[in-house]
Backbone bond lengths (Angstrom), bond angles and torsions (degrees), N, CA, C in turn:
res aa  C-N    CA-C-N  psi(-1)  N-CA   C-N-CA  omega(-1)  CA-C   N-CA-C  phi
1 M - - - 1.394 - - 1.554 111.48 -
2 R 1.376 111.70 -44.18 1.464 118.17 178.26 1.517 112.57 -59.40
3 F 1.427 113.83 -40.05 1.492 119.68 179.44 1.483 109.85 -60.94
4 K 1.354 119.30 -42.66 1.449 121.78 -175.94 1.516 108.55 -67.23
5 F 1.377 116.39 -38.87 1.464 119.18 179.53 1.488 111.45 -62.41
6 L 1.335 118.12 -44.87 1.446 123.07 178.70 1.497 112.37 -60.36
7 K 1.348 114.03 -44.56 1.487 116.15 178.83 1.514 112.74 -61.80
8 G 1.362 115.37 -39.60 1.480 118.59 177.79 1.513 112.80 -64.10
9 L 1.375 114.39 -40.14 1.455 120.07 -179.47 1.537 110.05 -65.57
10 L 1.338 116.64 -41.79 1.498 119.21 177.17 1.492 110.88 -63.18
11 A 1.390 117.81 -45.23 1.398 119.55 179.41 1.541 112.43 -59.08
12 A 1.346 115.81 -42.44 1.456 118.44 179.92 1.536 110.91 -65.78
13 S 1.321 116.44 -34.85 1.486 118.22 179.78 1.534 108.90 -68.70
14 A 1.367 115.72 -36.34 1.491 116.68 -179.69 1.466 110.98 -66.78
15 I 1.361 119.03 -40.13 1.418 122.20 177.90 1.520 113.10 -63.75
16 A 1.358 113.51 -40.77 1.449 118.17 179.26 1.531 111.77 -65.13
17 A 1.322 114.76 -35.96 1.477 120.53 177.89 1.530 110.28 -65.41
18 I 1.335 117.12 -40.59 1.432 120.24 179.02 1.519 110.08 -65.60
19 T 1.310 117.68 -45.02 1.427 122.59 179.51 1.544 111.74 -57.94
20 A 1.362 113.15 -45.43 1.495 118.66 177.85 1.494 110.54 -60.89
21 T 1.340 118.52 -42.62 1.434 122.11 -177.37 1.529 109.31 -65.11
22 A 1.330 116.02 -45.14 1.472 119.72 -178.71 1.539 110.21 -61.81
23 S 1.355 116.51 -39.21 1.457 120.12 -178.56 1.565 109.34 -67.22
24 F 1.315 115.00 -40.72 1.473 119.89 178.43 1.482 112.72 -60.05
25 A 1.353 113.67 -33.86 1.504 119.99 -176.65 1.517 112.41 -60.24
26 E 1.336 117.43 -26.17 1.430 121.66 180.00 1.541 112.85 -63.82
27 E 1.339 114.87 -22.27 1.482 120.70 179.55 1.507 112.96 -93.07
28 L 1.317 118.02 -4.11 1.469 122.62 -178.48 1.509 113.50 -95.01
29 S 1.277 115.31 150.98 1.463 119.12 175.78 1.521 111.38 -134.24
30 L 1.336 116.21 144.22 1.444 123.89 174.46 1.518 109.84 -120.70
31 K 1.346 116.48 21.89 1.447 117.55 177.13 1.500 111.77 -60.52
32 G 1.362 116.29 134.30 1.438 122.02 -177.99 1.518 115.17 83.38
33 K 1.316 114.27 -0.37 1.504 120.14 -178.45 1.548 108.24 -103.00
34 T 1.344 114.43 146.89 1.454 121.55 174.12 1.551 107.25 -116.15
35 I 1.346 114.25 126.40 1.471 120.48 -177.31 1.538 108.73 -121.36
36 G 1.336 116.31 127.15 1.442 123.38 176.34 1.486 111.71 -89.14
37 V 1.295 118.26 140.50 1.498 122.86 176.94 1.499 108.08 -130.05
38 T 1.316 116.34 123.66 1.510 119.48 176.12 1.519 108.91 -126.57
39 V 1.327 114.53 126.34 1.489 121.58 -176.64 1.535 107.01 -125.17
40 V 1.324 114.38 141.74 1.518 118.23 -177.11 1.525 111.06 -65.54
41 G 1.373 115.62 -28.13 1.492 117.76 -179.19 1.510 107.90 179.62
42 T 1.368 113.30 163.73 1.490 119.24 -179.10 1.546 110.68 -131.57
43 S 1.348 117.28 15.38 1.455 118.46 -177.90 1.511 113.05 -75.27
44 H 1.325 115.64 -18.52 1.452 122.84 -178.96 1.541 108.15 -98.65
45 H 1.386 115.53 139.02 1.452 119.91 -176.95 1.469 113.21 -51.10
46 W 1.337 120.06 -45.51 1.441 124.23 -178.46 1.581 109.54 -57.10
47 D 1.313 113.69 -52.26 1.440 121.41 -174.59 1.557 109.69 -58.66
48 L 1.334 115.40 -48.05 1.458 119.34 -179.24 1.491 114.49 -62.72
49 Q 1.340 116.06 -41.55 1.474 118.66 -179.16 1.528 111.61 -69.30
50 A 1.330 118.09 -37.40 1.477 119.47 177.90 1.511 109.56 -65.48
51 Y 1.334 115.80 -41.24 1.479 122.92 -178.90 1.561 108.62 -61.31
52 K 1.366 114.84 -49.24 1.449 119.01 179.37 1.522 111.97 -60.93
53 G 1.337 117.55 -38.97 1.428 121.69 179.23 1.491 112.20 -58.52
54 Q 1.322 118.52 -42.01 1.459 122.75 178.38 1.503 110.27 -64.89
55 I 1.366 116.19 -52.89 1.435 119.89 -174.32 1.574 112.53 -63.01
56 D 1.333 114.88 -42.26 1.445 117.56 -178.49 1.503 110.26 -63.48
57 E 1.352 117.35 -45.32 1.461 119.50 -175.17 1.551 109.92 -70.78
58 L 1.329 117.53 -38.08 1.467 118.68 179.95 1.513 110.09 -62.59
59 K 1.343 117.88 -43.98 1.467 122.51 -179.49 1.513 109.88 -66.67
60 K 1.321 116.33 -35.66 1.509 120.82 179.69 1.501 110.00 -61.45
61 M 1.356 116.29 -35.42 1.456 120.14 -178.68 1.527 111.47 -89.04
62 G 1.309 115.74 5.83 1.499 117.95 170.79 1.528 114.58 94.90
63 A 1.335 120.22 10.44 1.455 121.92 179.81 1.507 113.16 -79.60
64 E 1.294 114.18 149.57 1.531 118.15 164.69 1.497 104.47 -84.94
65 V 1.349 117.96 132.07 1.443 124.08 -175.25 1.508 110.76 -113.31
66 I 1.331 116.02 127.46 1.460 120.94 168.89 1.497 106.60 -103.54
67 A 1.352 120.14 97.90 1.453 124.08 -174.94 1.494 110.45 -102.27
68 L 1.364 117.16 128.41 1.452 122.13 -175.42 1.527 110.92 -130.70
69 D 1.337 116.77 127.93 1.461 124.08 179.39 1.497 111.79 -108.65
70 A 1.337 117.23 119.69 1.487 120.08 -171.92 1.553 113.57 -84.17
71 G 1.308 116.81 -0.10 1.458 120.61 177.25 1.515 116.03 58.15
72 R 1.356 113.98 34.20 1.504 123.02 178.23 1.525 111.40 67.17
73 N 1.321 117.71 35.42 1.429 121.86 178.32 1.558 108.07 -125.98
74 D 1.352 115.57 117.33 1.463 119.88 -177.81 1.499 113.90 -59.52
75 Q 1.322 114.02 -42.88 1.468 116.76 -178.94 1.504 112.78 -67.81
76 T 1.350 116.52 -32.71 1.430 118.45 176.44 1.525 110.47 -66.07
77 Q 1.345 116.45 -36.07 1.464 117.74 177.72 1.507 110.68 -68.30
78 V 1.295 118.31 -37.78 1.492 120.23 171.41 1.487 112.80 -54.94
79 N 1.393 114.13 -48.09 1.464 117.98 176.63 1.527 113.64 -57.28
80 Q 1.320 113.66 -39.29 1.494 119.70 179.59 1.515 109.87 -63.80
81 I 1.290 117.46 -41.63 1.449 121.93 179.88 1.523 108.92 -62.34
82 Q 1.325 116.75 -44.37 1.486 120.10 177.27 1.497 111.63 -58.80
83 T 1.358 117.02 -41.43 1.391 121.85 179.74 1.494 112.59 -64.06
84 L 1.331 117.03 -43.79 1.423 123.06 178.85 1.559 112.53 -63.75
85 I 1.332 116.17 -41.56 1.420 118.73 178.11 1.486 111.32 -60.72
86 A 1.323 115.89 -40.90 1.497 120.24 -179.15 1.530 110.23 -64.40
87 Q 1.340 117.40 -29.89 1.487 119.00 -177.88 1.534 110.99 -86.82
88 K 1.298 120.05 -6.50 1.444 126.08 172.80 1.562 113.09 50.13
89 P 1.324 115.99 58.70 1.499 118.06 177.82 1.553 107.95 -72.99
90 D 1.332 113.59 171.10 1.440 120.37 -175.26 1.562 109.53 -74.02
91 A 1.325 117.39 -22.15 1.479 124.00 177.40 1.474 109.10 -165.27
92 I 1.323 118.24 157.14 1.432 125.56 176.66 1.563 109.01 -126.74
93 I 1.356 114.39 133.37 1.488 118.71 168.91 1.483 108.15 -109.92
94 Q 1.338 116.16 128.15 1.508 124.46 -179.20 1.542 107.14 -114.04
95 Q 1.356 116.16 132.57 1.440 120.70 -177.12 1.531 111.73 -122.03
96 L 1.335 117.04 119.96 1.453 124.95 175.00 1.507 113.51 57.72
97 G 1.367 115.95 -174.96 1.434 120.24 -178.23 1.520 113.33 118.86
98 N 1.292 117.35 171.86 1.491 124.50 176.96 1.499 110.16 -79.78
99 I 1.281 115.50 110.06 1.522 120.47 -173.39 1.546 108.44 -65.20
100 K 1.267 119.04 -32.29 1.486 119.49 -178.76 1.585 110.23 -64.93
101 V 1.329 115.61 -35.63 1.426 118.84 177.26 1.559 111.98 -80.98
102 L 1.289 117.03 -39.66 1.448 121.76 -171.00 1.568 114.80 -82.66
103 D 1.296 117.25 -29.45 1.459 118.57 -168.61 1.554 115.82 -58.69
104 P 1.360 117.60 -38.43 1.475 115.97 175.82 1.507 112.75 -64.15
105 W 1.331 117.15 -30.17 1.521 119.61 177.09 1.461 112.60 -79.01
106 L 1.338 118.48 -29.34 1.461 122.34 172.22 1.519 111.06 -62.79
107 K 1.362 113.67 -38.21 1.473 118.51 175.80 1.557 111.80 -63.62
108 K 1.313 114.62 -34.71 1.475 118.78 -177.57 1.548 107.21 -69.40
109 I 1.315 118.41 -31.62 1.467 120.10 173.97 1.479 111.04 -60.20
110 R 1.343 116.51 -47.99 1.453 121.37 179.74 1.521 108.83 -63.46
111 D 1.318 117.38 -44.56 1.465 120.67 -176.46 1.522 111.73 -64.12
112 A 1.365 116.25 -21.97 1.441 120.77 176.59 1.510 110.72 -86.14
113 D 1.292 120.11 6.56 1.485 126.57 -179.78 1.530 111.63 61.57
114 I 1.336 115.86 34.53 1.449 122.31 175.06 1.551 107.11 -105.61
115 P 1.344 120.23 117.89 1.431 120.67 178.75 1.509 112.93 -58.20
116 L 1.302 117.79 128.63 1.479 122.75 -177.75 1.548 108.65 -110.07
117 F 1.368 112.34 131.90 1.450 118.79 176.21 1.546 105.33 -124.60
118 T 1.297 117.59 143.95 1.504 119.66 -177.59 1.491 110.83 -124.47
119 V 1.333 111.86 158.98 1.445 122.95 175.84 1.519 105.69 -124.28
120 D 1.340 118.24 113.05 1.473 124.45 177.65 1.532 109.96 63.69
121 T 1.289 119.77 27.11 1.490 122.21 177.41 1.573 108.30 -130.98
122 I 1.305 114.58 117.28 1.467 119.06 176.69 1.495 111.33 -93.42
123 T 1.321 115.15 117.81 1.482 122.55 -178.66 1.486 110.34 -149.36
124 P 1.327 121.98 146.61 1.420 121.15 178.37 1.526 113.64 -74.90
125 H 1.378 114.91 -5.69 1.441 118.18 -176.34 1.535 114.97 -91.79
126 S 1.357 116.33 -2.93 1.490 116.46 -178.62 1.492 111.21 -99.83
127 V 1.328 112.96 151.19 1.464 120.81 176.82 1.560 108.90 -68.46
128 N 1.327 112.53 -41.04 1.467 118.96 -177.55 1.506 111.50 -153.46
129 N 1.335 117.70 144.97 1.429 122.81 173.60 1.539 108.31 -118.40
130 T 1.327 116.84 121.69 1.436 123.21 177.95 1.521 109.96 -98.06
131 T 1.318 118.55 129.11 1.490 122.51 -168.09 1.482 109.45 -164.86
132 S 1.308 117.66 178.20 1.443 124.61 168.35 1.530 106.06 -90.99
133 N 1.339 115.59 165.48 1.457 122.10 173.47 1.504 108.67 -75.31
134 N 1.352 116.56 84.90 1.468 117.98 -173.47 1.509 113.25 -74.99
135 Y 1.349 118.80 -15.16 1.439 119.87 170.85 1.469 111.39 -67.01
136 G 1.356 116.14 -45.40 1.463 122.67 176.92 1.525 111.32 -65.62
137 I 1.343 116.52 -46.23 1.434 120.05 177.94 1.515 113.72 -55.92
138 G 1.333 114.76 -48.17 1.437 120.64 -178.37 1.540 114.08 -62.83
139 S 1.326 114.71 -45.08 1.496 117.14 -179.68 1.541 112.92 -73.42
140 D 1.344 117.67 -37.35 1.412 120.94 -179.05 1.510 111.59 -65.41
141 L 1.342 117.46 -42.24 1.474 119.90 179.34 1.500 109.15 -68.01
142 A 1.348 117.84 -39.05 1.474 120.64 -177.72 1.528 108.73 -64.75
143 L 1.337 116.75 -38.96 1.510 118.33 178.70 1.496 110.46 -67.73
144 R 1.340 117.52 -36.86 1.446 120.67 176.55 1.550 112.12 -59.89
145 I 1.376 113.47 -43.74 1.455 116.81 179.12 1.505 111.43 -64.69
146 A 1.317 117.28 -45.34 1.488 121.35 178.87 1.533 109.77 -57.78
147 E 1.293 117.16 -42.96 1.462 118.97 -179.49 1.546 111.26 -65.74
148 D 1.344 115.30 -43.47 1.505 115.30 179.32 1.483 114.02 -64.74
149 M 1.388 114.89 -28.93 1.435 119.47 178.03 1.519 114.41 -80.21
150 G 1.310 116.71 -8.31 1.428 119.42 -177.66 1.584 111.38 72.32
151 G 1.322 114.78 19.31 1.486 119.35 179.78 1.493 114.82 76.81
152 K 1.396 116.53 12.21 1.492 119.02 -177.17 1.483 109.02 -143.67
153 G 1.310 115.68 146.30 1.496 123.99 175.28 1.527 112.96 121.58
154 K 1.314 112.28 -174.04 1.463 122.06 -174.41 1.549 109.84 -108.60
155 V 1.351 115.29 143.22 1.429 121.69 178.49 1.520 107.72 -120.39
156 L 1.355 116.90 129.36 1.437 123.46 176.37 1.531 107.12 -93.76
157 V 1.348 117.84 127.51 1.469 122.36 -173.49 1.529 111.23 -119.46
158 F 1.353 113.15 138.42 1.431 120.48 169.85 1.522 105.98 -97.92
159 N 1.337 116.56 129.25 1.464 120.12 -177.17 1.535 109.43 -146.97
160 G 1.335 116.43 64.94 1.445 120.83 -179.17 1.502 116.25 -99.86
161 F 1.370 115.76 -8.01 1.472 120.47 -172.95 1.509 112.28 -128.41
162 Y 1.321 115.71 42.26 1.460 120.35 -177.95 1.531 111.96 -63.54
163 S 1.314 116.74 -22.73 1.505 121.47 179.80 1.581 110.72 -78.45
164 V 1.330 118.04 -9.38 1.422 120.87 171.94 1.543 108.92 -86.09
165 P 1.309 117.82 117.78 1.481 120.21 -167.36 1.533 113.59 -53.23
166 V 1.280 118.72 -40.73 1.511 116.60 -177.67 1.521 112.17 -68.51
167 C 1.370 116.76 -34.34 1.493 119.56 176.29 1.494 110.52 -68.96
168 K 1.305 117.77 -36.30 1.496 120.20 175.20 1.516 110.83 -59.70
169 I 1.306 116.40 -48.40 1.495 121.04 -178.48 1.541 108.52 -59.98
170 R 1.319 117.43 -49.47 1.486 119.43 -174.99 1.520 110.32 -66.37
171 Y 1.338 118.53 -37.34 1.445 120.73 179.80 1.559 111.32 -70.94
172 D 1.294 114.13 -39.77 1.484 117.34 178.72 1.556 109.66 -63.68
173 Q 1.274 117.31 -36.23 1.453 120.64 -179.12 1.548 109.10 -71.00
174 L 1.346 117.29 -38.20 1.455 121.42 175.17 1.518 109.62 -59.00
175 K 1.291 118.25 -49.71 1.478 121.79 -179.23 1.492 112.02 -62.10
176 Y 1.386 118.36 -38.90 1.447 122.60 -179.52 1.516 110.96 -64.58
177 V 1.369 116.25 -42.75 1.442 119.05 -177.31 1.520 108.74 -72.22
178 M 1.299 117.89 -47.66 1.484 118.94 -178.64 1.523 114.54 -64.79
179 G 1.288 115.51 -24.25 1.474 119.88 174.98 1.499 114.44 -64.59
180 N 1.362 116.78 -13.78 1.467 122.60 177.55 1.495 112.89 -92.17
181 F 1.341 118.68 0.76 1.455 122.86 -179.48 1.531 107.44 -120.13
182 S 1.325 115.30 102.67 1.482 118.61 -179.33 1.485 116.50 -61.92
183 G 1.333 116.28 -21.92 1.443 121.45 -177.72 1.523 113.49 -88.35
184 I 1.317 118.02 -2.15 1.499 121.15 179.66 1.503 111.86 -105.53
185 E 1.280 117.88 131.93 1.456 124.66 178.51 1.511 111.64 -119.40
186 M 1.312 116.93 130.53 1.472 122.26 174.59 1.528 108.00 -92.47
187 I 1.343 119.04 121.57 1.414 123.31 -172.39 1.515 108.23 -71.66
188 E 1.361 113.99 135.06 1.456 123.72 176.20 1.537 107.09 -123.68
189 P 1.342 117.55 150.30 1.462 127.73 -9.10 1.539 111.72 -65.01
190 E 1.345 115.25 150.31 1.448 120.55 -178.41 1.572 108.79 -74.17
191 L 1.295 115.81 157.39 1.444 122.16 175.48 1.548 106.70 -80.49
192 K 1.323 115.05 150.96 1.478 121.57 -177.35 1.522 108.40 -111.96
193 D 1.301 117.86 106.22 1.468 122.05 175.11 1.523 109.39 -67.97
194 V 1.287 117.40 151.10 1.480 121.99 -178.54 1.497 109.98 -130.38
195 A 1.329 115.80 169.54 1.451 123.51 174.21 1.529 107.59 -151.36
196 P 1.345 117.76 129.86 1.466 128.04 1.11 1.516 113.87 -78.92
197 N 1.293 118.49 -164.02 1.479 126.52 177.90 1.520 109.54 65.35
198 T 1.325 116.43 28.95 1.491 120.71 -175.01 1.516 111.09 -59.69
199 V 1.285 119.27 -51.17 1.486 121.90 -173.01 1.571 107.84 -63.39
200 Q 1.298 116.38 -46.80 1.486 119.60 -177.54 1.553 110.82 -61.45
201 Q 1.316 116.88 -43.98 1.478 119.92 -178.03 1.519 110.17 -66.90
202 A 1.330 116.70 -40.48 1.476 122.14 178.77 1.549 108.84 -61.66
203 F 1.328 116.23 -44.22 1.464 119.38 177.79 1.508 112.82 -57.04
204 A 1.350 115.75 -45.75 1.459 120.80 179.86 1.536 111.47 -65.13
205 D 1.282 115.94 -45.24 1.482 122.67 -178.25 1.530 112.08 -62.53
206 V 1.347 115.54 -48.44 1.460 119.33 -178.94 1.573 110.12 -68.28
207 T 1.299 116.77 -34.26 1.447 119.97 178.17 1.550 108.94 -60.74
208 D 1.327 115.00 -45.13 1.514 119.23 176.40 1.534 111.93 -59.24
209 M 1.370 115.27 -44.25 1.437 118.51 -174.38 1.516 112.16 -72.64
210 L 1.325 118.27 -25.55 1.465 120.95 174.99 1.509 110.95 -70.07
211 T 1.321 117.25 -27.94 1.461 121.73 174.04 1.497 111.19 -72.96
212 K 1.303 117.28 -39.75 1.454 122.20 178.01 1.541 113.24 -70.62
213 F 1.313 115.70 -39.26 1.483 121.92 -179.50 1.544 109.51 -110.26
214 D 1.328 115.84 99.08 1.450 117.67 -174.48 1.522 109.25 -81.93
215 K 1.353 116.78 -170.51 1.419 122.37 -171.75 1.525 113.76 -66.40
216 D 1.416 115.02 -21.46 1.436 118.20 -179.89 1.549 112.74 -93.66
217 S 1.328 116.36 5.99 1.479 119.66 -172.79 1.492 112.37 -81.85
218 G 1.353 118.66 -19.07 1.446 121.85 -177.18 1.531 112.98 91.43
219 L 1.366 119.04 9.41 1.398 121.20 175.95 1.520 110.19 -69.09
220 K 1.321 117.71 122.33 1.460 120.32 -175.01 1.491 116.43 -126.82
221 A 1.350 117.29 -15.68 1.460 117.72 -171.79 1.561 110.48 -148.74
222 V 1.332 117.09 153.90 1.448 125.23 169.67 1.545 106.55 -129.20
223 W 1.355 115.56 130.96 1.466 123.04 -178.61 1.560 108.40 -125.46
224 S 1.312 112.14 146.62 1.473 120.10 172.23 1.519 108.91 -145.57
225 C 1.329 117.84 154.08 1.464 120.68 -176.93 1.505 111.00 -80.01
226 W 1.349 117.77 -5.60 1.455 123.47 169.60 1.508 109.93 -143.96
227 D 1.312 120.66 175.27 1.449 118.48 -169.29 1.540 115.21 -104.25
228 R 1.310 118.05 6.99 1.460 117.76 173.01 1.543 110.79 -70.19
229 P 1.309 120.43 -48.30 1.513 118.63 174.98 1.551 111.15 -60.77
230 S 1.314 116.91 -30.79 1.446 121.47 178.48 1.492 114.10 -61.82
231 V 1.349 116.35 -34.41 1.444 121.35 175.17 1.512 111.70 -64.54
232 G 1.353 117.17 -49.31 1.426 119.80 177.83 1.508 112.12 -63.95
233 A 1.330 117.15 -38.49 1.491 120.15 -178.95 1.564 107.33 -64.04
234 T 1.286 117.78 -43.64 1.518 119.82 -179.88 1.531 111.09 -61.55
235 Q 1.315 116.26 -41.87 1.451 119.75 -178.74 1.592 111.09 -63.75
236 A 1.378 112.78 -40.93 1.504 118.44 179.72 1.537 110.15 -65.06
237 I 1.305 117.24 -43.13 1.470 122.30 -178.72 1.519 109.99 -64.41
238 E 1.263 116.55 -45.07 1.473 120.51 178.58 1.508 111.86 -62.33
239 K 1.309 117.62 -43.66 1.460 120.48 177.84 1.524 113.95 -62.34
240 A 1.334 115.25 -38.12 1.459 121.59 178.98 1.519 113.89 -78.83
241 G 1.338 117.09 -5.85 1.440 119.54 -176.72 1.483 112.45 64.12
242 R 1.336 118.47 39.76 1.475 123.01 -175.60 1.521 111.70 -117.16
243 N 1.316 116.64 47.63 1.474 120.50 -169.32 1.525 111.95 -69.68
244 E 1.341 119.01 1.39 1.435 120.37 174.02 1.492 110.70 -74.23
245 V 1.373 115.35 -16.98 1.490 121.10 174.93 1.517 109.64 -90.56
246 K 1.327 116.67 120.08 1.457 121.71 -174.75 1.531 111.94 -100.07
247 V 1.330 115.85 153.73 1.479 121.25 -171.99 1.535 110.15 -121.83
248 Y 1.330 115.30 140.10 1.432 124.30 -176.11 1.530 110.05 -135.71
249 G 1.349 116.18 143.90 1.444 118.70 -179.10 1.551 111.13 -149.04
250 I 1.327 112.43 -177.02 1.477 119.21 -178.98 1.523 106.29 -139.99
251 D 1.307 116.74 136.33 1.462 127.86 170.41 1.561 109.52 138.34
252 G 1.398 115.32 -59.52 1.426 119.44 -176.41 1.491 115.49 99.39
253 S 1.378 115.26 36.23 1.443 121.01 175.83 1.493 107.14 -60.34
254 P 1.407 118.94 144.62 1.475 119.60 -176.22 1.507 114.71 -59.24
255 D 1.360 118.34 -38.03 1.448 118.15 -176.63 1.557 112.01 -69.86
256 F 1.300 118.21 -34.09 1.488 121.07 179.08 1.548 108.71 -74.63
257 V 1.298 119.13 -37.75 1.478 121.78 178.48 1.542 107.21 -62.83
258 E 1.369 115.01 -43.10 1.468 117.44 179.98 1.523 111.03 -61.33
259 M 1.317 119.36 -36.28 1.452 121.53 175.28 1.539 111.18 -60.40
260 I 1.337 115.11 -40.76 1.464 117.87 -177.44 1.533 111.02 -64.83
261 T 1.359 117.46 -33.49 1.436 122.76 179.16 1.546 114.04 -67.66
262 N 1.339 114.73 -18.03 1.458 120.11 179.13 1.553 111.08 -83.13
263 P 1.253 118.04 113.60 1.481 120.69 -175.09 1.529 114.78 -59.12
264 N 1.335 116.30 -23.00 1.440 121.62 -176.28 1.544 112.55 -94.17
265 S 1.315 116.99 -1.19 1.496 121.72 -176.99 1.509 108.90 -87.86
266 P 1.366 117.19 145.78 1.449 119.72 174.59 1.528 114.04 -76.64
267 A 1.334 117.10 -4.82 1.504 121.96 175.13 1.540 107.42 -68.10
268 M 1.360 115.14 118.70 1.489 118.33 -172.97 1.449 116.83 -106.08
269 A 1.365 117.59 -39.03 1.474 118.95 -175.07 1.505 110.00 -159.38
270 V 1.370 113.06 152.11 1.470 119.73 173.79 1.490 108.72 -143.04
271 A 1.321 116.37 139.59 1.456 119.55 169.91 1.497 107.93 -86.37
272 A 1.310 117.00 103.13 1.433 124.89 -170.78 1.500 111.02 -87.73
273 Q 1.336 116.98 120.75 1.489 120.07 -179.41 1.542 110.13 -94.35
274 Q 1.345 115.01 179.05 1.487 121.74 175.22 1.518 107.06 -119.98
275 P 1.336 118.54 76.27 1.454 120.84 -175.15 1.520 114.17 -60.56
276 Y 1.309 118.93 -39.07 1.483 118.74 178.29 1.559 111.47 -60.53
277 E 1.339 115.55 -43.26 1.447 120.41 178.12 1.530 111.12 -63.95
278 I 1.313 115.68 -36.80 1.470 120.74 176.78 1.507 109.64 -59.70
279 G 1.310 115.41 -53.94 1.472 118.83 177.93 1.501 113.98 -58.82
280 K 1.335 116.41 -42.01 1.451 121.20 179.93 1.518 110.34 -62.24
281 N 1.312 117.48 -44.62 1.469 120.23 -179.04 1.506 111.73 -67.26
282 A 1.362 119.24 -32.84 1.455 120.26 174.24 1.518 112.12 -59.65
283 A 1.324 115.24 -41.35 1.516 121.07 178.86 1.532 109.04 -66.34
284 I 1.336 116.40 -41.61 1.479 117.49 179.59 1.511 110.05 -64.92
285 N 1.326 119.86 -37.30 1.441 121.77 177.64 1.568 110.76 -62.61
286 V 1.284 116.26 -36.41 1.471 119.31 176.39 1.500 108.33 -60.61
287 A 1.321 115.06 -51.32 1.472 120.11 -176.47 1.564 111.87 -61.50
288 K 1.304 114.85 -41.43 1.478 117.56 177.45 1.540 110.60 -61.04
289 Y 1.333 116.66 -45.49 1.443 119.90 179.49 1.520 114.37 -62.23
290 L 1.293 115.08 -44.15 1.477 119.44 178.72 1.503 115.75 -70.97
291 N 1.343 114.01 -16.14 1.466 120.97 174.25 1.512 112.93 -99.57
292 G 1.362 115.78 13.67 1.427 120.97 172.79 1.509 116.44 80.26
293 Q 1.346 113.72 16.51 1.485 117.16 178.49 1.542 111.26 -89.21
294 P 1.331 119.85 152.68 1.470 122.11 178.93 1.497 110.63 -72.61
295 I 1.305 117.26 145.69 1.473 124.77 -175.32 1.535 109.32 -127.85
296 A 1.305 117.88 126.69 1.485 119.96 170.51 1.478 110.42 -72.28
297 P 1.354 120.03 154.13 1.424 121.99 -179.70 1.500 115.50 -68.13
298 I 1.326 118.98 -23.31 1.447 123.55 179.12 1.525 111.67 -135.38
299 T 1.321 117.76 134.27 1.421 123.34 172.70 1.532 108.68 -115.60
300 F 1.302 114.44 116.48 1.508 119.93 177.54 1.535 107.82 -92.22
301 V 1.336 116.56 132.54 1.470 124.20 169.57 1.503 107.30 -110.25
302 S 1.316 114.89 134.94 1.514 120.62 -172.30 1.477 110.50 -66.13
303 S 1.360 114.73 155.45 1.467 124.27 173.01 1.517 107.43 -131.39
304 V 1.354 114.30 175.97 1.483 120.29 -176.74 1.465 108.55 -139.31
305 M 1.343 119.13 138.31 1.455 124.72 175.13 1.558 108.92 -85.76
306 I 1.325 115.04 112.90 1.490 118.74 178.90 1.518 107.62 -98.74
307 T 1.320 119.79 123.25 1.447 123.07 -179.32 1.590 109.55 -127.45
308 K 1.317 112.43 173.95 1.448 116.08 174.17 1.516 112.23 -57.05
309 D 1.311 114.90 -36.56 1.511 120.35 -177.37 1.495 114.79 -68.83
310 N 1.364 118.63 -33.25 1.455 120.84 -177.56 1.493 116.96 -115.02
311 A 1.333 116.00 5.25 1.492 120.02 -176.64 1.525 113.07 -55.08
312 A 1.300 116.74 -41.03 1.475 118.21 -179.13 1.532 111.04 -58.30
313 E 1.300 116.68 -32.40 1.458 120.95 -177.48 1.557 113.09 -88.70
314 L 1.352 116.81 -35.36 1.495 120.08 -166.92 1.510 113.53 -109.29
315 A 1.362 120.39 -19.76 1.437 120.00 -167.54 1.487 114.52 -81.60
316 K 1.324 120.37 -15.39 1.466 124.02 -170.71 1.517 113.27 -51.66
317 D 1.306 119.29 -46.47 1.457 122.67 -173.76 1.541 111.05 -73.43
318 F 1.355 117.21 -13.05 1.474 118.05 -174.94 1.560 110.96 -108.55
319 L 1.303 117.94 -2.65 1.471 121.20 -176.27 1.550 109.02 -77.31
320 P 1.358 118.23 159.76 1.462 121.15 176.81 1.533 111.86 -55.52
321 K 1.314 114.67 139.97 1.498 120.93 179.42 1.506 109.03 -77.02
322 K 1.288 118.64 124.20 1.450 123.17 -179.07 1.497 110.55 -82.16
């Protein structure tokens, strides 16, 4: 009971902090400033909403925005960073991507004396990283899976983007939690999610695994560090008539949230983030910094766990817009 109270208190504090930040932003100005934005891609709902949140808020504060979409190509994002450095904007916001590829170029931004801000990217070269609390997201979802499994059974894992910092954190938390349940086994080798064609590939991969692991195998759950593979996994399980295998994801894409609201779907839970607010707060942090205000190294934006049990209450804001 005490644990639930503390979690609620922390969530309320996070929401209050976001509200205060957004209110403070009304007093800030970026007139006469040029801000570069580079995002690894916008084909995914989360990516697009975070990207829009940055651009909308920067323009609202009067900035000229150079916004570049890498189309899910790491080398293209590197090229974008080179382009932005050459244009010498007043600050750059970088969103997601392969940290092993990007980090040397993020250092070049800092070396060029251009303030760097990141969204979902952990690097020593940024002034601030705006993100969800992925440690909490990872552990809370893992505990939910373990509870639904009754502490026993096999978990099928997608782990194709471990070089993306937020996926690494979430997966490490999954492994840590599951390591405390002797009756739970994570299936190896892991599946590798891909982008693009994420849903289609996940559908094919899970279909194959359902053939390999029949109803008597103890397979009970499918996990991914984001919810695009979870959509394909859910579709595969439904088609195979294997609804004893439950699906879990992270992000809160409208189509996956809608699956969770269906009582007959094997989609069970998603840690739903607020990507637009994350992008908006990254822009506000840029404005605060350029106006001489102190900036914390990390800004956490609250998320919510949507499950079959609470979907009627919590899913509304995350469902597809009619």
